Every structure is written in structure tokens, then in C-alpha cells.
N, C-alpha and C positions, 0 to 999 in steps of 0.2 A: 590887325595882325592875323596872318593866315594860320589856320588850324592844321596841325601836322598829325596825320592819322597814326603814325608809329608812336607818337607820344602818348596817345590814348591807350594804345595796346600795352605800352610799357607800364602805364599807371594801373591798368587793369591787372596786369601780371603781378605787379608788386602788391596790389591789394589782395589778390588771390593767394599769393605766397604768404602774406602776413596772416591772412585768415587760416590757411592750412597750418602755419606754424603755431598759431594760437590753439587750434584744435589738437595739434600734435602734443603740444605742451600739456593741454588739459587731459588728453588721453594718457600721457605718460604719468602725470600726477595721479590720475585715477588708478592706473595700473599699479603704480608704486604704492598707493594707499591700500589697494586690495592685497598686494603682495605681503605687506607688513601688518595689515590690520588683523585684529582678532578674528578667528574663524568661527564656525557655528558652535553653539553649546552642545555638549554631549546629551544624547537623548535620555540616558540614564546614568546616574552617578557622576563621577568626576573624570572618567576616562572612557574611551571607546576602543575595543579590541578589533583590529583589522588584520586579516590574513591575506597576504599577497602570494599567489602561487608562483613557483619557479617557471621562468620562461614567459611570463606575462609581459606584454608590450605596454607602452605608455598609455594608449587608449584604454586597454583593459584595466590598468592600474587606476586610471582616472575614474572609470566607471565604478570600480570597487569602492574607492574612497567616497565618491558621491553617494553611492548606495548606503554606505555606512554612516553618512551624515557628517563627515569631517571636512569636506570642502563644499563650496557652493556651486562651483562651475567647473565642468570637465574641460571646457575650452580654455578657461583661464589657467587651469593646472597644466594642460599640455603646452600652452604658450610659455608659461613660466619655466617649465622643465626644459623646453627647447632653447629658449633665450639664455638660460643659465648653464646649459650643457649638462644638466642633471639627467636628461632623458637617457643618456648612455651609461649612467652609473646607479640607477635605481636597483635596490636589492630585494629579493623575495624574503618572505618570513612573516612572523607574527609580530605586530606592532601594537603598543599601547599608546594611543594618542590622547593627550590631556585635553580637556574641554577648552574650546575657544583657541586652539592652536592655530597660529598664522600659517598661511600658505608657504611662506619662506621656511618656517620651522619644520613643516611637514616634509618639504624637500630635503632639508638637512638630515632629518630623521631617517629618511629612506636611503639617502646617499651614503650616510655613515653606517647604515645597517644596524641601528640600535634596536635589535629585535628582542622580544620577550623570551627569556630562557626559562625553561621548566626542568626541574630535576626530581628524581625519585630515588630514594635510598633503601636498599635492602641491608639491614644491619647484620653483622656477623652473628651467627648462632640462631637466627630466626628460621622457622620452619617454612616449607613450601606453601603450606596452607596460609601462613601469615603473609608470605610474599603475594599470593593471590589477593588477599584482603587489601594489602597496600595498593596494588594496581587498580582494584575495583573502586577505590576511593578517589582515584585521579579522574576528575570530571572531564579533563581535556582528552582523555584516551577513549577509544571506541572499541566495540566488539566485546566478545566474551572469551573467557578461558575455559575450554571444554572440560578439562580435567586438571586436578592438582598435580603439578610436576613431581617426579620422584625426588625424595630428599637428597640433598647434596648435589643436585644437578644444576643449581643456580649459584652464581658467584656473587657474594655480598660486595656491594660497591654502590657508588652514586652514579646514576645514569641520566643523561640529558634526554628529555622526551619532547615531542612536538605535538601541538594541538592536531587532533584528527588521527594520530598514529594509533594503530591497534594494540591492544593489550598483548595479543599473541606475539606480535613482533618484538615487544619489549622482553617477553619471556625468552624468545629465540636469541636475543642479544645476550641475556644473562646466561643462557646455556653455552653460547659460543665462548663467552669470557671464562666460564668455568673450565671448559675443555682446554682452552689455550693455557690458562694459568696452571691447571693440574699437570699438563704435559711438561711444562717447564720445571715445576717443582719435583715431579717424579723423576725426571732426568737427572736432577741434582741430589737424589736421595743418597744416604750413607748406608753402609753395611750394618749399622747399628739398628736400623729399623726392623720391627718384627712383622710388619705387614708384607704380604706377598704380591698384591695387585693394587692398582690405583683405586679400585672400588673399596678394598679393605682400608686403604689409607683414609678415604673420605669417611668411612663409618667410624673409625677410631677418632679421627679429627673432630667429627661432630660431637662426640662424647666429651673430648677434651674441651671443646668450645663451650659446652653447656656447664661444665664443672667449675669454671673460673672466668670471671670477667676481666681479670688482669692479664694483659699481654705478657708481662714479664714472668708470670707463673706458668704459662702454657708449656714451655719446654720441660719444666720439672714435673708437671702433671702428666705430660706425655711419657716421661721416663717412668713414673710410677706404674702407669697402665702397661707400658712395655715390659717392665719387670714382672708384673703379674701374669701377663699373657705368656711370656717366655717360660715361666715356671709352672704353668698350668693352673694358676689361681683364677678364681672368678673376679670379674671387674667390680661387681656390686655397686653400680652407679645409679643413684636415685633418678637422674633425668631419663634413663632408659625406661624405667618403670612408668614414669609419667607419659612418655611418648607412646608406650603400649596402650595406655588408657585413652589418650586423646588424639593420637596421630598428628601431633604438632600444634594443636590448639592449646593455649596456655591454661593450666589447671587453676591457677590463682588461689591455691591453698596448699597446705602441707599434705603429704601422702598419709593415708590411713594404713593401719596395720593389716587390715584385710586386703588392701591393694598390694602390699608387699608380698603377701602370701598367695595372691591370685595368679595362677599361671598365665603368662602371655609370652609370645615369642621374643619380646624385647626385654624381659625381666632378667637382668644380668645378675640378680641374686639367685636365680634358679637355673640359668643356662651357662654352659661353658663357652669360653671364647667370645666372639663378637656377635651382636644381634644380626638379624637378617638384612637390615637396611640401616642407613644413617638415621639420626634423629634430628638433624638440623642441617642448615647450609653453613659449613664452617668457612672461616676466612683464611687468608694467607698465613697468618702467624700460627694458627692451630695446625694447618696441613704441614707447614714446614717443620713444626715441632715433632709431629709424628714421624715424618720422614728422616729427621735428623735429631733424634733424642739425645740428650746429654747422658754421659755415663754416671749413674748414681746407683745407690743401693736402697733408695727410698721405696717403701711399700705401704706407707700410711700418710694421710694428710687430714687435718682437721682445721676448722675455722680458728683464726687467731684473734678475732675481735677487731681487726683493723680493716676488714674487707678482703684480706688475703687468707693464707693458710700456713699452718706450721707442719712441716714434713718430718717424718721419722723413719728410721731403719729398723728399730726394735720395739718390742712391746713396752719396755721400760720408758723409752723416749716418748712413745705415743701416749702412754698413760699420763706422763707429766704434762704433755701438751693438752690432753683432755681436761686434766685437773685445772689448768690455767683458764681454759675456755669456760669451764663450769663456774669458776670464781667470777669471771666477767659476766656471765649470765645472771648469777645471784646479785651482783652489784647493780646491773641494769634493771633488775626486777625489784630493787629496793629491799632485798632479803638479807638477813644477817649471814656472816660467813659460814656459820655451822649449819645453816638450813639447806635442805636438799635443793638442787638446782631445779628451776621451774621446767616442767615438761610442756612444750608448746606444740609439738607435732607428734603424730603417730609414728613417724619414722624414728624419732628418738626413743619412743616407748618400745618399738619393735626391735631395738638393738641387741637384745639378749639372745635371740635365736633367729637363725636364717639358714636353716638346712645345713648344707655341708660347709657353710662358711660362718659358723657361730662366732660371736664376739667372745673373747676369752674372759674368764671370771674376773671381776673387779674392774672391768673397763666399762664405764657408762657413756653412752652416746648422748652428748648434750643437744639441746634444741637447736635446729638449724645447721648442725654439723654435717660436713661432707667427708665421710670417713671411708678409707679403703681398709677392709678387714682381711686378715689371713684366714684361710679355711681351717677347720678343725683337722687335726692330724688323723690319718687313717688308723683304724683299730690294729693293735699289734697281733701278729700271728697270721 
């Protein structure tokens, strides 16, 4: 039988094809295995933080991932991204990659943009010094804040921050938010407000904010202060004295009698009208309350034992409220009803004399009370 050359070539081609197919199958199985197989273990802990800058291409992303130790091969990552179409969908941001995450799961993470989100909150009524302290504790932020911002220049809220962002830029965002919110609230003010400028509004709102932690009470507290300012009475607010002593750093104790008597520009027991600056960064409710105070005749308020305050228009009402608060204090201290109320703070002890705004005879200021007092009447003649 004669040998046919083309039959040999055909056999060789089929053999080569079979070999190539075998290698292709092996390669696909290997690639499939790498694609789904567990990735490298985290170098420290259970996760690895990876930051991908905006505008980075697939090669740069692959290099970053390889440098962070979350993938084994940049070529394999680029090939997988190209074959799956993920290369056109990868998103920048900060990612937290669990230890031994597969290549497939990393691509899903980056395509879906499951970035780590960081937030920082400036609570209502916190001072600017406290705001700086909050930002300084955020390790993901960079840079320094050269000076403590003026009080009431920052808007209390929760802000999203990014790793590497500067502290100064966060302060700038807080300032912009304050300006924008104050402009809207000022435009909606009513004729009942006693303040004449946005700056005065923030000063008074900062005092309202510090006097009560209950949002529902802020309009009524604002009305009390409005009534006092309109009639020329002193505010006599304890938080203003504390601010004059510490400039916004928490005192963490009661005021002493000597501190009530010590002159300072913020001591509203000694000065008429508003202090020269705000004493905190007030929130929306306090600012709105000052700009739209309800119509009331209240000029007193005292703690009621429930976390709020009892308000009064007259001495008689106020004295009854004080008596109830004293009874609560005696009960909490385990004293019999006829015993004197315990004196826990120098502010309470100092309640009998305060210059032009003396407490009327028979009215005892209980420990922890926040009381607005009517000034003594001017001498006759």
C-alpha cells in the first residue's frame, strides 16, 4: 500500500490540535482555579486597606494591589479584568480587602465600589476647641489646624471624610455648611426675634444650646432669653461663665462662687446683653428657636428632675418649681423631707447675691439648677 503524504500531515495536524486543546484546557482550568482560589493572606490582621486614586488605569491599579499584597500577579489581574470587562468599571476609593480574598471577589469589590466610608461628627453645642480635638483624633486625616476657629463658625453635623484628606479642608467644609445654613435660617426669621444680626443670632443660639439638651425645650428657652433681653434684664447663664474660664474646654465640675464673682467678658451675671462671642457651635434647632421664638411670658426656668425644666412667669410659680426640685434633690440624697436640700455646687451656694440681679428673698437655688433670675429693682427716687 502506497504512503500518502497528506495523510501524515493530517495526522500531525490532528495530533497538534489535540495537544493544543489539552494545553488550552489545562490553562483554562489553571486560570479558573486562580480566579476563584483564595488570594494571599493579609500581612497584618484580617484585612488590608488599599487606596486607589481617581484616574488610575488597570496597570496602576494592579501594581497597587500587588504592592499591598492582596493579589499575586499583576498580569493575571489585568487579564481577568480584561476578559470579564471589569477593566472599564473599576472605581477609585479606599477598600478594605479581607485576608485571602479571591481575584474574582476583588474585581467584584472594585466594580461595585464597596469603598470604606469614614465619618466624623461635630455634636450640637460643642465648642470649636472640641471640634479641633475631634479632628486631631482622626488618624486618617492629615495636616494641622493652625488656630482654633471662632465659636459658632462651624456647623454641627456628620461629615464624610477620606483617608489623606487634610484637617483644614474638613474645617473649611464645616464653615461652608454653617454659612449656607445660617443664610437660610436668617432669611426665614420672624419679627419676634430680638437679635439684629446673624452674628448675634449665633451668640444667643449658642447659649440656648448649652442651657438644654432637649430639642423640644429650645424654643421656650429661647423665648425666656428673648424676654429678658427685650426688657433689659441680664441673661445670667452659667455656661457663659464657664466659657469665659476655659474658652470651650469642658470644665468637668461645678462652678465655684469665686468664679461667678470673677469678672470676665462672658460672665452674663455681670454684663448686660450678649457676651462678645458665641460660647459653642449651635445646631439648627437652637438657631431656628432664636430667630423664631414663641410668644411667652416666661422669665424663669429650673430643673424639673426629669432632664428638662419647669418654666415660670412669676416669682410665685418659680418658687413652687424650686420647692419641687429641692424635694427631688432631698429624695435623691436619701434625706428626710424636712432636711435642707444638699448643696452640691458653688453655683447653688452663690444664688443669694449676684450684683444687680440678686435672687429674691426666700428663693433657694437648688444644686444643678439652671435658673433665670429677675434683677433687683432700682432704688426708689
